[in-house]
LUMDRENKE-729987 format. One record per residue: residue number from 1; residue in three letters; x, y, z of N, C-alpha, C, CB in turn. Coordinates in steps of 0.001 Angstrom, whole numbers. Glycine has a CB too. Example, Ala and Ser with C-alpha at 12.3 -4.5 7.8 and 13.67 -1.06 7.14 Angstrom:
<atom num="1" residuo="Ala" n_x="13190" n_y="-5690" n_z="7800" ca_x="12300" ca_y="-4500" ca_z="7800" c_x="13200" c_y="-3300" c_z="7800" cb_x="11308" cb_y="-4473" cb_z="9046"/>
<atom num="2" residuo="Ser" n_x="12850" n_y="-2250" n_z="7080" ca_x="13670" ca_y="-1060" ca_z="7140" c_x="12900" c_y="30" c_z="7870" cb_x="14084" cb_y="-598" cb_z="5725"/>
end
This chain:
<atom num="1" residuo="Met" n_x="555" n_y="-1142" n_z="-9" ca_x="-84" ca_y="21" ca_z="677" c_x="520" c_y="1134" c_z="567" cb_x="-254" cb_y="-120" cb_z="1951"/>
<atom num="2" residuo="Val" n_x="570" n_y="2105" n_z="-655" ca_x="1253" ca_y="3510" ca_z="-966" c_x="687" c_y="4105" c_z="-384" cb_x="1363" cb_y="4116" cb_z="-2158"/>
<atom num="3" residuo="Pro" n_x="683" n_y="4831" n_z="647" ca_x="236" ca_y="6278" ca_z="966" c_x="-279" c_y="7338" c_z="-17" cb_x="1286" cb_y="6879" cb_z="1520"/>
<atom num="4" residuo="Val" n_x="-1284" n_y="8119" n_z="344" ca_x="-2122" ca_y="8763" ca_z="-702" c_x="-1175" c_y="10311" c_z="506" cb_x="-4506" cb_y="8280" cb_z="-838"/>
<atom num="5" residuo="Lys" n_x="288" n_y="11226" n_z="29" ca_x="240" ca_y="11794" ca_z="793" c_x="-549" c_y="12937" c_z="503" cb_x="1245" cb_y="11858" cb_z="1156"/>
<atom num="6" residuo="Lys" n_x="-771" n_y="14130" n_z="1637" ca_x="-1607" ca_y="15140" ca_z="1413" c_x="-595" c_y="16168" c_z="1576" cb_x="-2858" cb_y="15210" cb_z="2294"/>
<atom num="7" residuo="Ser" n_x="-1063" n_y="17321" n_z="438" ca_x="-717" ca_y="18130" ca_z="362" c_x="-2102" c_y="19091" c_z="-387" cb_x="539" cb_y="17857" cb_z="-123"/>
<atom num="8" residuo="Arg" n_x="-1501" n_y="20977" n_z="214" ca_x="-3013" ca_y="21038" ca_z="-383" c_x="-2190" c_y="21826" c_z="-1606" cb_x="-4548" cb_y="22010" cb_z="662"/>
<atom num="9" residuo="Lys" n_x="-1319" n_y="21776" n_z="-1778" ca_x="-1268" ca_y="22263" ca_z="-3414" c_x="-1533" c_y="21258" c_z="-4631" cb_x="208" cb_y="22794" cb_z="-3730"/>
<atom num="10" residuo="Ser" n_x="-2024" n_y="19573" n_z="-4342" ca_x="-1843" ca_y="18323" ca_z="-5293" c_x="-3675" c_y="18041" c_z="-5024" cb_x="-397" cb_y="16780" cb_z="-4614"/>
<atom num="11" residuo="Cys" n_x="-4132" n_y="17416" n_z="-5511" ca_x="-5759" ca_y="16795" ca_z="-5669" c_x="-5748" c_y="15745" c_z="-5651" cb_x="-6587" cb_y="16993" cb_z="-6767"/>
<atom num="12" residuo="Pro" n_x="-6519" n_y="15161" n_z="-5313" ca_x="-6871" ca_y="13529" ca_z="-5486" c_x="-6015" c_y="13274" c_z="-6578" cb_x="-8547" cb_y="13050" cb_z="-5859"/>
<atom num="13" residuo="Lys" n_x="-5937" n_y="11629" n_z="-5553" ca_x="-4540" ca_y="11285" ca_z="-7093" c_x="-5524" c_y="10873" c_z="-8286" cb_x="-3083" cb_y="9458" cb_z="-6790"/>
<atom num="14" residuo="Arg" n_x="-6634" n_y="10133" n_z="-8167" ca_x="-7267" ca_y="8523" ca_z="-8978" c_x="-7898" c_y="8900" c_z="-8300" cb_x="-6828" cb_y="6855" cb_z="-9075"/>
<atom num="15" residuo="Leu" n_x="-9235" n_y="8145" n_z="-9581" ca_x="-10740" ca_y="8123" ca_z="-9496" c_x="-10814" c_y="7008" c_z="-9465" cb_x="-11611" cb_y="8690" cb_z="-10441"/>
<atom num="16" residuo="Val" n_x="-11162" n_y="6330" n_z="-8791" ca_x="-11469" ca_y="4528" ca_z="-8121" c_x="-12476" c_y="3755" c_z="-7482" cb_x="-10730" cb_y="4202" cb_z="-7169"/>
<atom num="17" residuo="Met" n_x="-13263" n_y="3265" n_z="-7836" ca_x="-14200" ca_y="2604" ca_z="-7690" c_x="-13999" c_y="754" c_z="-6724" cb_x="-14626" cb_y="2683" cb_z="-9217"/>
<atom num="18" residuo="Val" n_x="-14687" n_y="1394" n_z="-5497" ca_x="-14054" ca_y="116" ca_z="-4267" c_x="-15709" c_y="-601" c_z="-3499" cb_x="-12741" cb_y="1248" cb_z="-2487"/>
<atom num="19" residuo="Thr" n_x="-15025" n_y="-2117" n_z="-3895" ca_x="-15982" ca_y="-3038" ca_z="-3752" c_x="-15697" c_y="-3420" c_z="-2301" cb_x="-15932" cb_y="-4187" cb_z="-4821"/>
<atom num="20" residuo="Trp" n_x="-17065" n_y="-3378" n_z="-1935" ca_x="-16957" ca_y="-3735" ca_z="106" c_x="-17631" c_y="-4289" c_z="504" cb_x="-17107" cb_y="-2811" cb_z="1226"/>
<atom num="21" residuo="Asp" n_x="-17730" n_y="-4985" n_z="1377" ca_x="-19493" ca_y="-5284" ca_z="1743" c_x="-19054" c_y="-5041" c_z="2910" cb_x="-20475" cb_y="-6878" cb_z="1495"/>
<atom num="22" residuo="Asp" n_x="-20746" n_y="-4043" n_z="3477" ca_x="-21261" ca_y="-3476" ca_z="3836" c_x="-22086" c_y="-4989" c_z="5359" cb_x="-21929" cb_y="-2620" cb_z="2489"/>
<atom num="23" residuo="Ala" n_x="-22131" n_y="-4044" n_z="6781" ca_x="-22963" ca_y="-4687" ca_z="7712" c_x="-23982" c_y="-4779" c_z="7296" cb_x="-23091" cb_y="-4248" cb_z="8804"/>
<atom num="24" residuo="His" n_x="-25061" n_y="-5658" n_z="7449" ca_x="-26762" ca_y="-5058" ca_z="7325" c_x="-27952" c_y="-6141" c_z="8114" cb_x="-27283" cb_y="-5000" cb_z="5339"/>
<atom num="25" residuo="Gly" n_x="-28601" n_y="-5493" n_z="8960" ca_x="-29840" ca_y="-6212" ca_z="9230" c_x="-31190" c_y="-5231" c_z="9225" cb_x="-29660" cb_y="-6934" cb_z="10661"/>
<atom num="26" residuo="Phe" n_x="-32457" n_y="-5953" n_z="9200" ca_x="-33641" ca_y="-5400" ca_z="8457" c_x="-34524" c_y="-5642" c_z="9736" cb_x="-34144" cb_y="-6220" cb_z="6893"/>
<atom num="27" residuo="Thr" n_x="-34100" n_y="-6907" n_z="10148" ca_x="-35224" ca_y="-7348" ca_z="11634" c_x="-35418" c_y="-6753" c_z="12573" cb_x="-35000" cb_y="-8367" cb_z="12410"/>
<atom num="28" residuo="Ser" n_x="-36636" n_y="-6410" n_z="12561" ca_x="-36995" ca_y="-5405" ca_z="14086" c_x="-37649" c_y="-6977" c_z="14729" cb_x="-38618" cb_y="-3536" cb_z="13893"/>
<atom num="29" residuo="Arg" n_x="-37854" n_y="-7780" n_z="14629" ca_x="-38609" ca_y="-8807" ca_z="15760" c_x="-37996" c_y="-10359" c_z="15901" cb_x="-40309" cb_y="-9018" cb_z="15276"/>
<atom num="30" residuo="Trp" n_x="-38415" n_y="-10618" n_z="16875" ca_x="-37465" ca_y="-11850" ca_z="17273" c_x="-38108" c_y="-13416" c_z="16216" cb_x="-37699" cb_y="-12138" cb_z="19399"/>
<atom num="31" residuo="Gln" n_x="-37012" n_y="-13416" n_z="16352" ca_x="-37082" ca_y="-14717" ca_z="15159" c_x="-36009" c_y="-15965" c_z="15652" cb_x="-36459" cb_y="-14055" cb_z="13352"/>
<atom num="32" residuo="Asp" n_x="-36390" n_y="-17098" n_z="14796" ca_x="-35746" ca_y="-18175" ca_z="15519" c_x="-33992" c_y="-18512" c_z="14822" cb_x="-36909" cb_y="-19606" cb_z="15331"/>
<atom num="33" residuo="Val" n_x="-33152" n_y="-18607" n_z="14984" ca_x="-31874" ca_y="-18457" ca_z="14627" c_x="-31379" c_y="-19164" c_z="13348" cb_x="-31157" cb_y="-18839" cb_z="15685"/>
<atom num="34" residuo="Asn" n_x="-32257" n_y="-20607" n_z="13539" ca_x="-32052" ca_y="-21560" ca_z="12357" c_x="-32698" c_y="-20073" c_z="10682" cb_x="-33540" cb_y="-23552" cb_z="12771"/>
<atom num="35" residuo="Ser" n_x="-34183" n_y="-19656" n_z="10913" ca_x="-33717" ca_y="-18985" ca_z="10212" c_x="-33505" c_y="-17853" c_z="9155" cb_x="-33618" cb_y="-19417" cb_z="10160"/>
<atom num="36" residuo="Val" n_x="-32331" n_y="-17655" n_z="9892" ca_x="-32011" ca_y="-16256" ca_z="9597" c_x="-30916" c_y="-16737" c_z="8853" cb_x="-31731" cb_y="-15151" cb_z="10814"/>
<atom num="37" residuo="Lys" n_x="-31419" n_y="-16001" n_z="7550" ca_x="-30654" ca_y="-15840" ca_z="5729" c_x="-29217" c_y="-15265" c_z="6082" cb_x="-31639" cb_y="-14377" cb_z="4382"/>
<atom num="38" residuo="Val" n_x="-28079" n_y="-15828" n_z="5978" ca_x="-26395" ca_y="-15143" ca_z="5530" c_x="-26426" c_y="-14680" c_z="4597" cb_x="-25171" cb_y="-15928" cb_z="5313"/>
<atom num="39" residuo="Glu" n_x="-26674" n_y="-13262" n_z="4368" ca_x="-26231" ca_y="-12739" ca_z="2873" c_x="-25508" c_y="-11723" c_z="2966" cb_x="-27282" cb_y="-12338" cb_z="1931"/>
<atom num="40" residuo="Arg" n_x="-24423" n_y="-11771" n_z="2354" ca_x="-23865" ca_y="-10114" ca_z="2840" c_x="-23737" c_y="-9292" c_z="1851" cb_x="-22430" cb_y="-9976" cb_z="3508"/>
<atom num="41" residuo="Cys" n_x="-24052" n_y="-8176" n_z="1568" ca_x="-24696" ca_y="-6953" ca_z="862" c_x="-23217" c_y="-6094" c_z="580" cb_x="-26013" cb_y="-6009" cb_z="1991"/>
<atom num="42" residuo="Arg" n_x="-23514" n_y="-6782" n_z="-789" ca_x="-21638" ca_y="-5929" ca_z="-1410" c_x="-22387" c_y="-4563" c_z="-1945" cb_x="-20395" cb_y="-7038" cb_z="-3340"/>
<atom num="43" residuo="Ile" n_x="-21225" n_y="-3408" n_z="-2153" ca_x="-21571" ca_y="-2083" ca_z="-2172" c_x="-20455" c_y="-2121" c_z="-3291" cb_x="-21506" cb_y="-1073" cb_z="-723"/>
<atom num="44" residuo="Arg" n_x="-20760" n_y="-1293" n_z="-3594" ca_x="-19680" ca_y="-313" ca_z="-4805" c_x="-19959" c_y="1153" c_z="-5075" cb_x="-19796" cb_y="-916" cb_z="-6428"/>
<atom num="45" residuo="Thr" n_x="-18431" n_y="2080" n_z="-4487" ca_x="-18410" ca_y="3473" ca_z="-4428" c_x="-17836" c_y="3818" c_z="-4968" cb_x="-18259" cb_y="4052" cb_z="-3641"/>
<atom num="46" residuo="Val" n_x="-18278" n_y="4605" n_z="-6065" ca_x="-17114" ca_y="5370" ca_z="-7076" c_x="-16936" c_y="6981" c_z="-6138" cb_x="-17916" cb_y="5675" cb_z="-9171"/>
<atom num="47" residuo="Gly" n_x="-15502" n_y="7353" n_z="-6265" ca_x="-15364" ca_y="8533" ca_z="-6175" c_x="-13807" c_y="8679" c_z="-6022" cb_x="-16225" cb_y="9054" cb_z="-5147"/>
<atom num="48" residuo="Trp" n_x="-13413" n_y="10014" n_z="-6043" ca_x="-11451" ca_y="10372" ca_z="-5651" c_x="-11073" c_y="9958" c_z="-4934" cb_x="-10785" cb_y="11533" cb_z="-5263"/>
<atom num="49" residuo="Leu" n_x="-10175" n_y="9335" n_z="-4561" ca_x="-9232" ca_y="8409" ca_z="-3485" c_x="-8517" c_y="9646" c_z="-3025" cb_x="-8059" cb_y="7018" cb_z="-4187"/>
<atom num="50" residuo="Val" n_x="-8485" n_y="9931" n_z="-1401" ca_x="-8500" ca_y="10922" ca_z="-1078" c_x="-7393" c_y="10796" c_z="152" cb_x="-9842" cb_y="11335" cb_z="-923"/>
<atom num="51" residuo="Asn" n_x="-7242" n_y="9358" n_z="615" ca_x="-6894" ca_y="9127" ca_z="2262" c_x="-6822" c_y="8299" c_z="2034" cb_x="-7560" cb_y="9329" cb_z="3480"/>
<atom num="52" residuo="Gln" n_x="-6259" n_y="7256" n_z="2344" ca_x="-5557" ca_y="5605" ca_z="2763" c_x="-4561" c_y="5546" c_z="4009" cb_x="-4513" cb_y="4967" cb_z="1394"/>
<atom num="53" residuo="Thr" n_x="-4842" n_y="4865" n_z="4975" ca_x="-4355" ca_y="4664" ca_z="5955" c_x="-4042" c_y="2550" c_z="5902" cb_x="-5460" cb_y="5498" cb_z="7103"/>
<atom num="54" residuo="Gln" n_x="-3152" n_y="2329" n_z="6814" ca_x="-2925" ca_y="441" ca_z="7020" c_x="-4653" c_y="767" c_z="7735" cb_x="-1036" cb_y="-505" cb_z="8608"/>
<atom num="55" residuo="Arg" n_x="-6004" n_y="1121" n_z="7685" ca_x="-7122" ca_y="976" ca_z="8983" c_x="-8567" c_y="1108" c_z="7714" cb_x="-6983" cb_y="2741" cb_z="10616"/>
<atom num="56" residuo="Ser" n_x="-8287" n_y="2357" n_z="6827" ca_x="-9278" ca_y="2768" ca_z="5708" c_x="-8772" c_y="3256" c_z="4831" cb_x="-10223" cb_y="3574" cb_z="5950"/>
<atom num="57" residuo="Val" n_x="-10158" n_y="3182" n_z="3407" ca_x="-9861" ca_y="3773" ca_z="2742" c_x="-10588" c_y="5118" c_z="2906" cb_x="-9876" cb_y="3127" cb_z="1792"/>
<atom num="58" residuo="Thr" n_x="-10566" n_y="6534" n_z="1940" ca_x="-11036" ca_y="7265" ca_z="2261" c_x="-11658" c_y="8049" c_z="840" cb_x="-10214" cb_y="7763" cb_z="3161"/>
<atom num="59" residuo="Val" n_x="-12584" n_y="8298" n_z="328" ca_x="-12859" ca_y="8438" ca_z="-1604" c_x="-13843" c_y="9495" c_z="-1202" cb_x="-13706" cb_y="6775" cb_z="-2828"/>
<atom num="60" residuo="Ala" n_x="-13894" n_y="10900" n_z="-1907" ca_x="-14612" ca_y="11925" ca_z="-2594" c_x="-15424" c_y="11496" c_z="-2911" cb_x="-14220" cb_y="12548" cb_z="-3477"/>
<atom num="61" residuo="Ala" n_x="-16798" n_y="12125" n_z="-3030" ca_x="-17714" ca_y="11938" ca_z="-4554" c_x="-17327" c_y="13694" c_z="-5045" cb_x="-20056" cb_y="11489" cb_z="-4260"/>
<atom num="62" residuo="Ala" n_x="-17351" n_y="14700" n_z="-4447" ca_x="-16479" ca_y="15434" ca_z="-5470" c_x="-15391" c_y="16081" c_z="-4763" cb_x="-17261" cb_y="16508" cb_z="-6297"/>
<atom num="63" residuo="Val" n_x="-14158" n_y="16820" n_z="-5831" ca_x="-13567" ca_y="17886" ca_z="-5484" c_x="-13990" c_y="19191" c_z="-6431" cb_x="-12150" cb_y="17545" cb_z="-5486"/>
<atom num="64" residuo="Gly" n_x="-13397" n_y="19925" n_z="-5749" ca_x="-12980" ca_y="21215" ca_z="-5758" c_x="-12004" c_y="22327" c_z="-5972" cb_x="-13114" cb_y="21298" cb_z="-5184"/>
<atom num="65" residuo="Gly" n_x="-12027" n_y="23655" n_z="-6301" ca_x="-10894" ca_y="24453" ca_z="-5829" c_x="-9718" c_y="23645" c_z="-6910" cb_x="-10605" cb_y="24305" cb_z="-3895"/>
<atom num="66" residuo="Leu" n_x="-9544" n_y="23664" n_z="-8230" ca_x="-8914" ca_y="22722" ca_z="-8802" c_x="-8122" c_y="23274" c_z="-9530" cb_x="-9569" cb_y="21884" cb_z="-9371"/>
<atom num="67" residuo="Ser" n_x="-8880" n_y="24925" n_z="-9817" ca_x="-7555" ca_y="25677" ca_z="-10330" c_x="-6790" c_y="26858" c_z="-9604" cb_x="-7886" cb_y="26253" cb_z="-11590"/>
<atom num="68" residuo="Thr" n_x="-6923" n_y="26677" n_z="-8434" ca_x="-6052" ca_y="27515" ca_z="-7156" c_x="-5326" c_y="26435" c_z="-6266" cb_x="-7188" cb_y="28485" cb_z="-6009"/>
<atom num="69" residuo="Gln" n_x="-4685" n_y="26963" n_z="-5191" ca_x="-3774" ca_y="25965" ca_z="-4425" c_x="-4634" c_y="24694" c_z="-3490" cb_x="-2816" cb_y="26965" cb_z="-3322"/>
<atom num="70" residuo="Asp" n_x="-6117" n_y="25490" n_z="-3133" ca_x="-6506" ca_y="24867" ca_z="-1959" c_x="-7294" c_y="23934" c_z="-2722" cb_x="-7216" cb_y="25728" cb_z="-805"/>
<atom num="71" residuo="Thr" n_x="-7378" n_y="22414" n_z="-2549" ca_x="-8481" ca_y="21875" ca_z="-3093" c_x="-9022" c_y="21575" c_z="-2088" cb_x="-8404" cb_y="20914" cb_z="-3969"/>
<atom num="72" residuo="Asp" n_x="-10778" n_y="21094" n_z="-2368" ca_x="-11467" ca_y="21238" ca_z="-1465" c_x="-12255" c_y="19650" c_z="-1852" cb_x="-12235" cb_y="22747" cb_z="-1447"/>
<atom num="73" residuo="Ala" n_x="-12536" n_y="19093" n_z="-1013" ca_x="-13704" ca_y="17707" ca_z="-1282" c_x="-14986" c_y="17699" c_z="-568" cb_x="-13096" cb_y="16239" cb_z="-790"/>
<atom num="74" residuo="Ser" n_x="-16010" n_y="17359" n_z="-1344" ca_x="-17404" ca_y="16817" ca_z="42" c_x="-17482" c_y="15150" c_z="-596" cb_x="-19703" cb_y="17992" cb_z="-155"/>
<atom num="75" residuo="Gly" n_x="-18667" n_y="15023" n_z="-42" ca_x="-19051" ca_y="13848" ca_z="150" c_x="-18183" c_y="12434" c_z="1026" cb_x="-19297" cb_y="13652" cb_z="-1127"/>
<atom num="76" residuo="Cys" n_x="-17621" n_y="12850" n_z="1746" ca_x="-16366" ca_y="11613" ca_z="1809" c_x="-16986" c_y="10349" c_z="2487" cb_x="-14875" cb_y="12113" cb_z="2850"/>
<atom num="77" residuo="Met" n_x="-16144" n_y="9477" n_z="2715" ca_x="-16583" ca_y="8891" ca_z="2750" c_x="-15344" c_y="7291" c_z="3047" cb_x="-17434" cb_y="9322" cb_z="1777"/>
<atom num="78" residuo="Thr" n_x="-15284" n_y="6885" n_z="4274" ca_x="-14125" ca_y="6498" ca_z="4745" c_x="-15077" c_y="5156" c_z="5351" cb_x="-13184" cb_y="7674" cb_z="5805"/>
<atom num="79" residuo="Ile" n_x="-13380" n_y="3989" n_z="4936" ca_x="-14146" ca_y="2322" ca_z="4973" c_x="-13416" c_y="1912" c_z="4739" cb_x="-15212" cb_y="1685" cb_z="4229"/>
<atom num="80" residuo="Pro" n_x="-13439" n_y="678" n_z="6564" ca_x="-12737" ca_y="-396" ca_z="7120" c_x="-11801" c_y="-1074" c_z="5437" cb_x="-14118" cb_y="-1632" cb_z="8037"/>
<atom num="81" residuo="Arg" n_x="-10569" n_y="-984" n_z="5836" ca_x="-9893" ca_y="-1846" ca_z="5389" c_x="-10855" c_y="-2968" c_z="5247" cb_x="-8768" cb_y="-2035" cb_z="6137"/>
<atom num="82" residuo="Gly" n_x="-11010" n_y="-3854" n_z="6160" ca_x="-11285" ca_y="-5131" ca_z="6579" c_x="-12549" c_y="-5669" c_z="5477" cb_x="-11708" cb_y="-5081" cb_z="8267"/>
<atom num="83" residuo="Cys" n_x="-13691" n_y="-4533" n_z="5211" ca_x="-14450" ca_y="-4657" ca_z="4596" c_x="-14008" c_y="-4576" c_z="2811" cb_x="-15279" cb_y="-3822" cb_z="5216"/>
<atom num="84" residuo="Ile" n_x="-12982" n_y="-4213" n_z="2857" ca_x="-12516" ca_y="-3880" ca_z="878" c_x="-12515" c_y="-4978" c_z="-92" cb_x="-10797" cb_y="-3360" cb_z="576"/>
<atom num="85" residuo="Val" n_x="-13320" n_y="-5206" n_z="-687" ca_x="-12959" ca_y="-6569" ca_z="-1576" c_x="-11751" c_y="-6412" c_z="-2491" cb_x="-14215" cb_y="-6994" cb_z="-2579"/>
<atom num="86" residuo="Arg" n_x="-12109" n_y="-5304" n_z="-3173" ca_x="-11776" ca_y="-4809" ca_z="-3880" c_x="-11421" c_y="-2984" c_z="-4397" cb_x="-12383" cb_y="-5468" cb_z="-4254"/>
<atom num="87" residuo="Ile" n_x="-9959" n_y="-2904" n_z="-4872" ca_x="-9598" ca_y="-968" ca_z="-5486" c_x="-9597" c_y="-1643" c_z="-6916" cb_x="-7540" cb_y="196" cb_z="-4917"/>
<atom num="88" residuo="Lys" n_x="-10676" n_y="-893" n_z="-7215" ca_x="-10116" ca_y="-359" ca_z="-9178" c_x="-9670" c_y="796" c_z="-9788" cb_x="-11171" cb_y="-369" cb_z="-10201"/>
<atom num="89" residuo="Arg" n_x="-8981" n_y="1004" n_z="-9857" ca_x="-8728" ca_y="2550" ca_z="-11063" c_x="-9398" c_y="2960" c_z="-12043" cb_x="-7626" cb_y="2592" cb_z="-11883"/>
<atom num="90" residuo="Leu" n_x="-10288" n_y="3757" n_z="-12098" ca_x="-11258" ca_y="4267" ca_z="-13220" c_x="-10578" c_y="4746" c_z="-14454" cb_x="-12122" cb_y="5440" cb_z="-12719"/>
<atom num="91" residuo="Gly" n_x="-9806" n_y="6140" n_z="-13764" ca_x="-9472" ca_y="6831" ca_z="-15005" c_x="-8085" c_y="7338" c_z="-14459" cb_x="-10619" cb_y="8058" cb_z="-15546"/>
<atom num="92" residuo="Glu" n_x="-7349" n_y="8047" n_z="-15589" ca_x="-6291" ca_y="9121" ca_z="-15321" c_x="-6108" c_y="10498" c_z="-13893" cb_x="-6467" cb_y="9837" cb_z="-16677"/>
<atom num="93" residuo="Lys" n_x="-4867" n_y="10056" n_z="-13622" ca_x="-4887" ca_y="11179" ca_z="-12475" c_x="-5161" c_y="12346" c_z="-12620" cb_x="-3875" cb_y="11370" cb_z="-11911"/>
<atom num="94" residuo="Cys" n_x="-5645" n_y="13060" n_z="-11612" ca_x="-6437" ca_y="14087" ca_z="-11368" c_x="-5410" c_y="15287" c_z="-11546" cb_x="-7165" cb_y="13959" cb_z="-9965"/>
<atom num="95" residuo="Val" n_x="-5393" n_y="16753" n_z="-12166" ca_x="-4649" ca_y="17302" ca_z="-12591" c_x="-5277" c_y="18991" c_z="-12032" cb_x="-4483" cb_y="16786" cb_z="-14067"/>
<atom num="96" residuo="His" n_x="-4254" n_y="19634" n_z="-11892" ca_x="-4744" ca_y="21362" ca_z="-11944" c_x="-5007" c_y="21599" c_z="-12843" cb_x="-3982" cb_y="22464" cb_z="-11685"/>
<atom num="97" residuo="Asn" n_x="-6182" n_y="22544" n_z="-12855" ca_x="-6470" ca_y="23271" ca_z="-14653" c_x="-5438" c_y="24424" c_z="-14298" cb_x="-8550" cb_y="24083" cb_z="-15236"/>
<atom num="98" residuo="Arg" n_x="-4444" n_y="25166" n_z="-14731" ca_x="-3177" ca_y="26261" ca_z="-14905" c_x="-3490" c_y="27483" c_z="-16252" cb_x="-1553" cb_y="25195" cb_z="-15377"/>
end
């Protein structure tokens, strides 16, 4: 894993699709444990990779300020690494408009 450098002068590095398994439960009543269906809840999240650590990956739905020194992100989601199945690069590196 190569950590993404945090810098106010560079925008997020890559557009990615993160495939991950989420926790879920929809039962509001008691039920026999033998009747509980064990199913995964597979999610795909697409966004700009803005941070990654040994424990998690953060993607942003939108980035702004690309024509300035200050890059901002909105709609950030942090996903625990233990839930991640795959991270796929979707595009080229993001570059500042000059």
